C-alpha positions in Angstrom: 0.0 -0.1 0.0 1.3 3.3 -0.9 1.6 6.4 1.1 -1.5 7.9 -0.5 -3.7 4.9 0.0 -2.4 4.5 3.6 -3.3 8.3 4.2 -6.9 7.8 2.9 -7.5 4.5 4.8 -6.5 6.4 8.1 -8.6 9.2 7.2 -11.5 6.8 6.5 -11.0 5.1 9.6 -10.8 8.5 11.8 -13.9 9.5 9.9 -15.6 6.5 11.5 -14.4 6.9 14.9 -15.7 10.5 14.7 -19.0 9.4 13.6 -19.5 7.0 16.3 -18.6 9.3 19.0 -20.7 12.3 17.8 -23.7 9.4 17.7 -22.9 8.1 21.1 -22.2 11.2 22.7 -25.2 12.9 21.5 -27.5 9.8 22.3 -26.0 9.7 25.8 -27.2 13.2 26.3 -30.6 12.4 25.0 -30.0 14.9 22.0 -31.9 14.7 18.7 -29.7 15.2 15.6 -31.7 18.6 15.1 -30.9 19.5 18.6 -27.3 19.0 18.2 -27.3 20.7 14.7 -29.1 24.0 16.3 -26.6 23.7 19.4 -23.2 23.3 17.1 -24.6 26.2 14.8 -24.8 23.8 11.9 -27.9 22.0 10.0 -29.6 18.6 10.4 -28.3 17.3 7.1 -24.7 18.1 8.4 -25.1 16.2 11.4 -26.8 13.2 9.8 -24.1 13.0 6.9 -21.5 13.1 10.0 -22.9 10.6 12.0 -23.1 8.2 8.7 -19.4 8.5 8.4 -19.6 10.3 5.1 -18.3 13.7 6.0 -15.0 15.0 7.5 -15.0 18.3 9.4 -12.3 21.1 9.9 -11.0 22.1 13.4 -13.6 24.8 13.5 -16.5 22.6 13.2 -14.8 20.0 15.2 -14.6 22.7 18.1 -18.4 23.5 17.6 -19.6 20.0 18.0 -17.6 19.3 21.0 -18.8 22.4 22.5 -22.4 21.2 21.9 -21.7 17.8 23.2 -20.0 19.2 26.4 -16.7 17.7 25.3 -13.1 18.4 24.2 -12.5 18.1 20.4 -9.9 15.4 21.0 -12.6 13.3 22.7 -14.6 13.2 19.4 -11.4 11.7 17.8 -10.3 9.1 20.4 -11.2 5.6 19.7 -13.4 3.8 22.2 -12.0 1.5 24.5 -12.8 -2.1 24.0 -15.1 -3.1 26.8 -18.5 -4.8 27.4 -20.9 -3.3 25.1 -24.3 -2.6 26.7 -27.6 -4.1 25.1 -29.6 -1.8 23.6 -32.5 -1.0 25.5 -35.7 -2.0 23.7 -38.5 0.3 23.2 -41.1 -1.4 25.6 -38.3 -1.3 28.3 -37.5 2.4 27.7 -41.2 3.4 27.7 -41.6 1.3 31.1 -38.5 3.2 32.7 -39.9 6.3 31.7 -43.3 5.4 33.0 -41.7 4.9 36.2 -39.8 7.9 36.5 -43.0 9.6 35.6 -44.8 8.4 38.3 -42.1 9.1 40.8 -42.4 12.9 39.8 -46.0 12.8 40.2 -45.8 11.3 43.5 -43.3 14.0 44.6 -45.2 16.8 43.2 -48.2 15.5 45.1 -46.6 15.4 48.2 -45.2 18.8 47.9 -48.5 20.4 47.2 -50.0 18.3 50.1 -47.5 19.8 52.3 -48.2 23.4 51.1 -51.9 22.8 51.4 -51.3 21.5 55.2 -49.0 24.6 56.0 -51.6 27.1 54.5 -54.4 25.3 56.4 -52.5 26.1 59.7 -52.4 29.6 59.3 
């Protein structure tokens, strides 16, 4: 493999790492692609193309995406360390988890309202 081919192969690998890291960090923060686009000052199509691994970005845009993801630019270019992969949560499991959290919030709000009502009744 010649120098040019090695350079292209390395660049393609780095684009893949960048794409995976942007997607992982965005999803980890519960952001949509559109929200990331707005936060980074880009457009939805840019985020989609980047996450698909079909685009290389310059230093300025790398900084913009890193800032939007509350990360340092180097973090977007670092290969993920090998480790156990988490199973992707099913839609039903995610919905159940969200319902539990919502129910807990509802109970906390009710308790606070009951406490306010009781303190006003004492006055």
